[in-house]
C-alpha positions as protocol buffer text, in pm:
chain_id: "A"
residue {
  index: 1
  type: UNK
  ca { x: 4580 y: 11614 z: 32030 }
}
residue {
  index: 2
  type: UNK
  ca { x: 4632 y: 11271 z: 32182 }
}
residue {
  index: 3
  type: UNK
  ca { x: 4692 y: 10983 z: 31945 }
}
residue {
  index: 4
  type: UNK
  ca { x: 4641 y: 10608 z: 31968 }
}
residue {
  index: 5
  type: UNK
  ca { x: 4969 y: 10457 z: 32086 }
}
residue {
  index: 6
  type: UNK
  ca { x: 4863 y: 10098 z: 32145 }
}
residue {
  index: 7
  type: UNK
  ca { x: 4952 y: 9797 z: 31925 }
}
residue {
  index: 8
  type: UNK
  ca { x: 4816 y: 9871 z: 31579 }
}
residue {
  index: 9
  type: UNK
  ca { x: 4782 y: 9501 z: 31498 }
}
residue {
  index: 10
  type: UNK
  ca { x: 4486 y: 9496 z: 31738 }
}
residue {
  index: 11
  type: UNK
  ca { x: 4311 y: 9743 z: 31508 }
}
residue {
  index: 12
  type: UNK
  ca { x: 4351 y: 9506 z: 31212 }
}
residue {
  index: 13
  type: UNK
  ca { x: 4222 y: 9214 z: 31418 }
}
residue {
  index: 14
  type: UNK
  ca { x: 3928 y: 9420 z: 31536 }
}
residue {
  index: 15
  type: UNK
  ca { x: 3843 y: 9507 z: 31174 }
}
residue {
  index: 16
  type: UNK
  ca { x: 3883 y: 9145 z: 31066 }
}
residue {
  index: 17
  type: UNK
  ca { x: 4124 y: 9225 z: 30781 }
}
residue {
  index: 18
  type: UNK
  ca { x: 4467 y: 9362 z: 30701 }
}
residue {
  index: 19
  type: UNK
  ca { x: 4470 y: 9741 z: 30704 }
}
residue {
  index: 20
  type: UNK
  ca { x: 4840 y: 9760 z: 30611 }
}
residue {
  index: 21
  type: UNK
  ca { x: 4919 y: 9967 z: 30920 }
}
residue {
  index: 22
  type: UNK
  ca { x: 5273 y: 9826 z: 30944 }
}
residue {
  index: 23
  type: UNK
  ca { x: 5371 y: 9834 z: 30580 }
}
residue {
  index: 24
  type: UNK
  ca { x: 5578 y: 9542 z: 30455 }
}
residue {
  index: 25
  type: UNK
  ca { x: 5547 y: 9356 z: 30786 }
}
residue {
  index: 26
  type: UNK
  ca { x: 5183 y: 9287 z: 30695 }
}
residue {
  index: 27
  type: UNK
  ca { x: 5308 y: 9060 z: 30413 }
}
residue {
  index: 28
  type: UNK
  ca { x: 5524 y: 8849 z: 30644 }
}
residue {
  index: 29
  type: UNK
  ca { x: 5432 y: 8552 z: 30870 }
}
residue {
  index: 30
  type: UNK
  ca { x: 5455 y: 8796 z: 31164 }
}
residue {
  index: 31
  type: UNK
  ca { x: 5125 y: 8958 z: 31063 }
}
residue {
  index: 32
  type: UNK
  ca { x: 4884 y: 8929 z: 31356 }
}
residue {
  index: 33
  type: UNK
  ca { x: 4583 y: 8877 z: 31129 }
}
residue {
  index: 34
  type: UNK
  ca { x: 4745 y: 8566 z: 30982 }
}
residue {
  index: 35
  type: UNK
  ca { x: 4860 y: 8435 z: 31320 }
}
residue {
  index: 36
  type: UNK
  ca { x: 4546 y: 8515 z: 31522 }
}
residue {
  index: 37
  type: UNK
  ca { x: 4254 y: 8575 z: 31292 }
}
residue {
  index: 38
  type: UNK
  ca { x: 4006 y: 8664 z: 31566 }
}
residue {
  index: 39
  type: UNK
  ca { x: 3904 y: 8985 z: 31747 }
}
residue {
  index: 40
  type: UNK
  ca { x: 4129 y: 9094 z: 32037 }
}
residue {
  index: 41
  type: UNK
  ca { x: 4022 y: 9026 z: 32394 }
}
residue {
  index: 42
  type: UNK
  ca { x: 3860 y: 8732 z: 32567 }
}
residue {
  index: 43
  type: UNK
  ca { x: 3640 y: 8519 z: 32344 }
}
residue {
  index: 44
  type: UNK
  ca { x: 3320 y: 8472 z: 32542 }
}
residue {
  index: 45
  type: UNK
  ca { x: 3142 y: 8263 z: 32288 }
}
residue {
  index: 46
  type: UNK
  ca { x: 3222 y: 8087 z: 31964 }
}
residue {
  index: 47
  type: UNK
  ca { x: 2870 y: 8153 z: 31842 }
}
residue {
  index: 48
  type: UNK
  ca { x: 2850 y: 8351 z: 31520 }
}
residue {
  index: 49
  type: UNK
  ca { x: 2688 y: 8689 z: 31572 }
}
residue {
  index: 50
  type: UNK
  ca { x: 2558 y: 8869 z: 31266 }
}
residue {
  index: 51
  type: UNK
  ca { x: 2625 y: 9241 z: 31262 }
}
residue {
  index: 52
  type: UNK
  ca { x: 2329 y: 9472 z: 31216 }
}
residue {
  index: 53
  type: UNK
  ca { x: 2331 y: 9724 z: 30931 }
}
residue {
  index: 54
  type: UNK
  ca { x: 2428 y: 9990 z: 31182 }
}
residue {
  index: 55
  type: UNK
  ca { x: 2710 y: 9770 z: 31307 }
}
residue {
  index: 56
  type: UNK
  ca { x: 2843 y: 9722 z: 30953 }
}
residue {
  index: 57
  type: UNK
  ca { x: 2837 y: 10098 z: 30896 }
}
residue {
  index: 58
  type: UNK
  ca { x: 3012 y: 10166 z: 31227 }
}
residue {
  index: 59
  type: UNK
  ca { x: 3282 y: 9907 z: 31156 }
}
residue {
  index: 60
  type: UNK
  ca { x: 3352 y: 10063 z: 30815 }
}
residue {
  index: 61
  type: UNK
  ca { x: 3376 y: 10411 z: 30965 }
}
residue {
  index: 62
  type: UNK
  ca { x: 3614 y: 10286 z: 31233 }
}
residue {
  index: 63
  type: UNK
  ca { x: 3820 y: 10104 z: 30973 }
}
residue {
  index: 64
  type: UNK
  ca { x: 3863 y: 10425 z: 30771 }
}
residue {
  index: 65
  type: UNK
  ca { x: 3972 y: 10607 z: 31086 }
}
residue {
  index: 66
  type: UNK
  ca { x: 4230 y: 10340 z: 31160 }
}
residue {
  index: 67
  type: UNK
  ca { x: 4364 y: 10345 z: 30803 }
}
residue {
  index: 68
  type: UNK
  ca { x: 4413 y: 10723 z: 30803 }
}
residue {
  index: 69
  type: UNK
  ca { x: 4511 y: 10752 z: 31169 }
}
residue {
  index: 70
  type: UNK
  ca { x: 4242 y: 11004 z: 31263 }
}
residue {
  index: 71
  type: UNK
  ca { x: 4026 y: 11066 z: 31567 }
}
residue {
  index: 72
  type: UNK
  ca { x: 3649 y: 11097 z: 31546 }
}
residue {
  index: 73
  type: UNK
  ca { x: 3627 y: 11476 z: 31554 }
}
residue {
  index: 74
  type: UNK
  ca { x: 3883 y: 11523 z: 31278 }
}
residue {
  index: 75
  type: UNK
  ca { x: 3730 y: 11247 z: 31065 }
}
residue {
  index: 76
  type: UNK
  ca { x: 3383 y: 11396 z: 31110 }
}
residue {
  index: 77
  type: UNK
  ca { x: 3511 y: 11732 z: 30984 }
}
residue {
  index: 78
  type: UNK
  ca { x: 3641 y: 11565 z: 30669 }
}
residue {
  index: 79
  type: UNK
  ca { x: 3300 y: 11408 z: 30614 }
}
residue {
  index: 80
  type: UNK
  ca { x: 3114 y: 11736 z: 30666 }
}
residue {
  index: 81
  type: UNK
  ca { x: 3343 y: 11911 z: 30418 }
}
residue {
  index: 82
  type: UNK
  ca { x: 3290 y: 11635 z: 30161 }
}
residue {
  index: 83
  type: UNK
  ca { x: 2914 y: 11655 z: 30214 }
}
residue {
  index: 84
  type: UNK
  ca { x: 2909 y: 12028 z: 30132 }
}
residue {
  index: 85
  type: UNK
  ca { x: 3106 y: 11992 z: 29811 }
}
residue {
  index: 86
  type: UNK
  ca { x: 2947 y: 11941 z: 29471 }
}
residue {
  index: 87
  type: UNK
  ca { x: 2934 y: 11584 z: 29346 }
}
residue {
  index: 88
  type: UNK
  ca { x: 2896 y: 11250 z: 29521 }
}
residue {
  index: 89
  type: UNK
  ca { x: 2977 y: 11260 z: 29892 }
}
residue {
  index: 90
  type: UNK
  ca { x: 3134 y: 10913 z: 29893 }
}
residue {
  index: 91
  type: UNK
  ca { x: 3378 y: 11010 z: 29618 }
}
residue {
  index: 92
  type: UNK
  ca { x: 3451 y: 11349 z: 29775 }
}
residue {
  index: 93
  type: UNK
  ca { x: 3539 y: 11185 z: 30107 }
}
residue {
  index: 94
  type: UNK
  ca { x: 3782 y: 10931 z: 29958 }
}
residue {
  index: 95
  type: UNK
  ca { x: 3955 y: 11196 z: 29748 }
}
residue {
  index: 96
  type: UNK
  ca { x: 3983 y: 11436 z: 30044 }
}
residue {
  index: 97
  type: UNK
  ca { x: 4146 y: 11168 z: 30260 }
}
residue {
  index: 98
  type: UNK
  ca { x: 4395 y: 11078 z: 29987 }
}
residue {
  index: 99
  type: UNK
  ca { x: 4492 y: 11444 z: 29939 }
}
residue {
  index: 100
  type: UNK
  ca { x: 4633 y: 11471 z: 30292 }
}
residue {
  index: 101
  type: UNK
  ca { x: 5008 y: 11535 z: 30283 }
}
residue {
  index: 102
  type: UNK
  ca { x: 5090 y: 11222 z: 30483 }
}
residue {
  index: 103
  type: UNK
  ca { x: 4886 y: 11011 z: 30241 }
}
residue {
  index: 104
  type: UNK
  ca { x: 5070 y: 11166 z: 29945 }
}
residue {
  index: 105
  type: UNK
  ca { x: 5408 y: 11093 z: 30107 }
}
residue {
  index: 106
  type: UNK
  ca { x: 5302 y: 10729 z: 30142 }
}
residue {
  index: 107
  type: UNK
  ca { x: 5170 y: 10705 z: 29783 }
}
residue {
  index: 108
  type: UNK
  ca { x: 5499 y: 10846 z: 29651 }
}
residue {
  index: 109
  type: UNK
  ca { x: 5683 y: 10557 z: 29816 }
}
residue {
  index: 110
  type: UNK
  ca { x: 5868 y: 10773 z: 30068 }
}
residue {
  index: 111
  type: UNK
  ca { x: 5733 y: 10562 z: 30357 }
}
residue {
  index: 112
  type: UNK
  ca { x: 5618 y: 10204 z: 30417 }
}
residue {
  index: 113
  type: UNK
  ca { x: 5312 y: 10291 z: 30626 }
}
residue {
  index: 114
  type: UNK
  ca { x: 5093 y: 10591 z: 30693 }
}
residue {
  index: 115
  type: UNK
  ca { x: 5217 y: 10623 z: 31051 }
}
residue {
  index: 116
  type: UNK
  ca { x: 5574 y: 10639 z: 30923 }
}
residue {
  index: 117
  type: UNK
  ca { x: 5473 y: 10897 z: 30661 }
}
residue {
  index: 118
  type: UNK
  ca { x: 5302 y: 11106 z: 30929 }
}
residue {
  index: 119
  type: UNK
  ca { x: 5612 y: 11095 z: 31148 }
}
residue {
  index: 120
  type: UNK
  ca { x: 5835 y: 11206 z: 30860 }
}
residue {
  index: 121
  type: UNK
  ca { x: 5607 y: 11501 z: 30789 }
}
residue {
  index: 122
  type: UNK
  ca { x: 5579 y: 11600 z: 31156 }
}
residue {
  index: 123
  type: UNK
  ca { x: 5958 y: 11600 z: 31187 }
}
residue {
  index: 124
  type: UNK
  ca { x: 5978 y: 11854 z: 30906 }
}
residue {
  index: 125
  type: UNK
  ca { x: 6157 y: 11644 z: 30643 }
}
residue {
  index: 126
  type: UNK
  ca { x: 5947 y: 11771 z: 30351 }
}
residue {
  index: 127
  type: UNK
  ca { x: 5895 y: 12091 z: 30154 }
}
residue {
  index: 128
  type: UNK
  ca { x: 5560 y: 12166 z: 29993 }
}
residue {
  index: 129
  type: UNK
  ca { x: 5615 y: 12399 z: 29698 }
}
residue {
  index: 130
  type: UNK
  ca { x: 5950 y: 12497 z: 29844 }
}
residue {
  index: 131
  type: UNK
  ca { x: 5823 y: 12573 z: 30194 }
}
residue {
  index: 132
  type: UNK
  ca { x: 5876 y: 12351 z: 30497 }
}
residue {
  index: 133
  type: UNK
  ca { x: 5554 y: 12181 z: 30605 }
}
residue {
  index: 134
  type: UNK
  ca { x: 5511 y: 11973 z: 30921 }
}
residue {
  index: 135
  type: UNK
  ca { x: 5130 y: 11940 z: 30915 }
}
residue {
  index: 136
  type: UNK
  ca { x: 5027 y: 11589 z: 30801 }
}
residue {
  index: 137
  type: UNK
  ca { x: 4663 y: 11688 z: 30740 }
}
residue {
  index: 138
  type: UNK
  ca { x: 4735 y: 11973 z: 30499 }
}
residue {
  index: 139
  type: UNK
  ca { x: 4553 y: 11923 z: 30166 }
}
residue {
  index: 140
  type: UNK
  ca { x: 4758 y: 11915 z: 29848 }
}
residue {
  index: 141
  type: UNK
  ca { x: 4638 y: 12064 z: 29519 }
}
residue {
  index: 142
  type: UNK
  ca { x: 4697 y: 11980 z: 29158 }
}
residue {
  index: 143
  type: UNK
  ca { x: 5046 y: 12092 z: 29056 }
}
residue {
  index: 144
  type: UNK
  ca { x: 5188 y: 12088 z: 29411 }
}
residue {
  index: 145
  type: UNK
  ca { x: 5549 y: 11970 z: 29446 }
}
residue {
  index: 146
  type: UNK
  ca { x: 5669 y: 11762 z: 29741 }
}
residue {
  index: 147
  type: UNK
  ca { x: 6045 y: 11751 z: 29794 }
}
residue {
  index: 148
  type: UNK
  ca { x: 6289 y: 11663 z: 30070 }
}
residue {
  index: 149
  type: UNK
  ca { x: 6441 y: 11932 z: 30290 }
}
residue {
  index: 150
  type: UNK
  ca { x: 6812 y: 11975 z: 30214 }
}
residue {
  index: 151
  type: UNK
  ca { x: 6919 y: 11870 z: 30563 }
}
residue {
  index: 152
  type: UNK
  ca { x: 6709 y: 11554 z: 30541 }
}
residue {
  index: 153
  type: UNK
  ca { x: 6892 y: 11435 z: 30230 }
}
residue {
  index: 154
  type: UNK
  ca { x: 7196 y: 11367 z: 30449 }
}
residue {
  index: 155
  type: UNK
  ca { x: 7014 y: 11122 z: 30676 }
}
residue {
  index: 156
  type: UNK
  ca { x: 7065 y: 10745 z: 30658 }
}
residue {
  index: 157
  type: UNK
  ca { x: 6694 y: 10701 z: 30593 }
}
residue {
  index: 158
  type: UNK
  ca { x: 6711 y: 10914 z: 30279 }
}
residue {
  index: 159
  type: UNK
  ca { x: 7025 y: 10738 z: 30153 }
}
residue {
  index: 160
  type: UNK
  ca { x: 6859 y: 10398 z: 30198 }
}
residue {
  index: 161
  type: UNK
  ca { x: 6542 y: 10520 z: 30030 }
}
residue {
  index: 162
  type: UNK
  ca { x: 6738 y: 10648 z: 29731 }
}
residue {
  index: 163
  type: UNK
  ca { x: 6872 y: 10294 z: 29678 }
}
residue {
  index: 164
  type: UNK
  ca { x: 6533 y: 10120 z: 29709 }
}
residue {
  index: 165
  type: UNK
  ca { x: 6303 y: 10375 z: 29543 }
}
residue {
  index: 166
  type: UNK
  ca { x: 6312 y: 10186 z: 29210 }
}
residue {
  index: 167
  type: UNK
  ca { x: 6110 y: 9904 z: 29366 }
}
residue {
  index: 168
  type: UNK
  ca { x: 5842 y: 10140 z: 29499 }
}
residue {
  index: 169
  type: UNK
  ca { x: 5502 y: 10178 z: 29335 }
}
residue {
  index: 170
  type: UNK
  ca { x: 5376 y: 10533 z: 29281 }
}
residue {
  index: 171
  type: UNK
  ca { x: 5005 y: 10620 z: 29265 }
}
residue {
  index: 172
  type: UNK
  ca { x: 4893 y: 10699 z: 28907 }
}
residue {
  index: 173
  type: UNK
  ca { x: 4786 y: 11053 z: 28997 }
}
residue {
  index: 174
  type: UNK
  ca { x: 5136 y: 11138 z: 29116 }
}
residue {
  index: 175
  type: UNK
  ca { x: 5469 y: 11178 z: 28936 }
}
residue {
  index: 176
  type: UNK
  ca { x: 5802 y: 11097 z: 29098 }
}
residue {
  index: 177
  type: UNK
  ca { x: 6150 y: 11196 z: 28985 }
}
residue {
  index: 178
  type: UNK
  ca { x: 6350 y: 10902 z: 29121 }
}
residue {
  index: 179
  type: UNK
  ca { x: 6680 y: 11083 z: 29076 }
}
residue {
  index: 180
  type: UNK
  ca { x: 6595 y: 11379 z: 29300 }
}
residue {
  index: 181
  type: UNK
  ca { x: 6314 y: 11207 z: 29496 }
}
residue {
  index: 182
  type: UNK
  ca { x: 6079 y: 11492 z: 29412 }
}
residue {
  index: 183
  type: UNK
  ca { x: 5709 y: 11424 z: 29370 }
}
residue {
  index: 184
  type: UNK
  ca { x: 5435 y: 11620 z: 29199 }
}
residue {
  index: 185
  type: UNK
  ca { x: 5056 y: 11602 z: 29204 }
}
residue {
  index: 186
  type: UNK
  ca { x: 4975 y: 11581 z: 28832 }
}
residue {
  index: 187
  type: UNK
  ca { x: 4600 y: 11554 z: 28890 }
}
residue {
  index: 188
  type: UNK
  ca { x: 4359 y: 11491 z: 29174 }
}
residue {
  index: 189
  type: UNK
  ca { x: 4289 y: 11123 z: 29244 }
}
residue {
  index: 190
  type: UNK
  ca { x: 3972 y: 10958 z: 29124 }
}
residue {
  index: 191
  type: UNK
  ca { x: 3779 y: 10721 z: 29355 }
}
residue {
  index: 192
  type: UNK
  ca { x: 3897 y: 10429 z: 29139 }
}
residue {
  index: 193
  type: UNK
  ca { x: 4261 y: 10523 z: 29206 }
}
residue {
  index: 194
  type: UNK
  ca { x: 4225 y: 10526 z: 29584 }
}
residue {
  index: 195
  type: UNK
  ca { x: 4434 y: 10241 z: 29727 }
}
residue {
  index: 196
  type: UNK
  ca { x: 4236 y: 10119 z: 30026 }
}
residue {
  index: 197
  type: UNK
  ca { x: 3954 y: 9882 z: 30109 }
}
residue {
  index: 198
  type: UNK
  ca { x: 3721 y: 10137 z: 30265 }
}
residue {
  index: 199
  type: UNK
  ca { x: 3356 y: 10119 z: 30159 }
}
residue {
  index: 200
  type: UNK
  ca { x: 3274 y: 10490 z: 30175 }
}
residue {
  index: 201
  type: UNK
  ca { x: 2902 y: 10428 z: 30111 }
}
residue {
  index: 202
  type: UNK
  ca { x: 2869 y: 10271 z: 30455 }
}
residue {
  index: 203
  type: UNK
  ca { x: 3041 y: 10571 z: 30613 }
}
residue {
  index: 204
  type: UNK
  ca { x: 2800 y: 10815 z: 30450 }
}
residue {
  index: 205
  type: UNK
  ca { x: 2505 y: 10605 z: 30564 }
}
residue {
  index: 206
  type: UNK
  ca { x: 2643 y: 10598 z: 30919 }
}
residue {
  index: 207
  type: UNK
  ca { x: 2666 y: 10977 z: 30945 }
}
residue {
  index: 208
  type: UNK
  ca { x: 2339 y: 11036 z: 30760 }
}
residue {
  index: 209
  type: UNK
  ca { x: 2123 y: 10864 z: 31023 }
}
């Protein structure tokens, strides 16, 4: 499947807020949202235009897609799965997105951004319960163990990570052994533990029309 390869800072500017698509760079003066806090493209008018309710819902759906690096068809499948599950659809959707393997790699502190986490997974650097996994969208379960492939522990990236892992923040629903850089899903995330600014209610309303 094709993937967006353009400048990701344009996606943040289009959303009107930092989506943390470049990790630590988003906290520096180089952040495009801080330097040019306006939508990309030619500015035809300085007049304020109020978004309709449908526009607000669409923007939130697009923002979630940007954050998780997904295309419309794949994102729609996640929504349809969440809608069929028991419980509240908004909560189901957020939890399902966080349970993707690339999201877990990011939350464990193994990467600075989701795109970097996805690349690490696609290159086969991780084992899921002892088996090599290179599918970023695979869903983890409670008790799953994420570890580094033996060959990957000899890379410069791993050696640097081992020195800086102490400063990383790990999501509360995960456990990380900082000596072996092995993570475990101790329980499924709750909506309150999801670390993003996505308003899932607007997404549900968008697809429900």
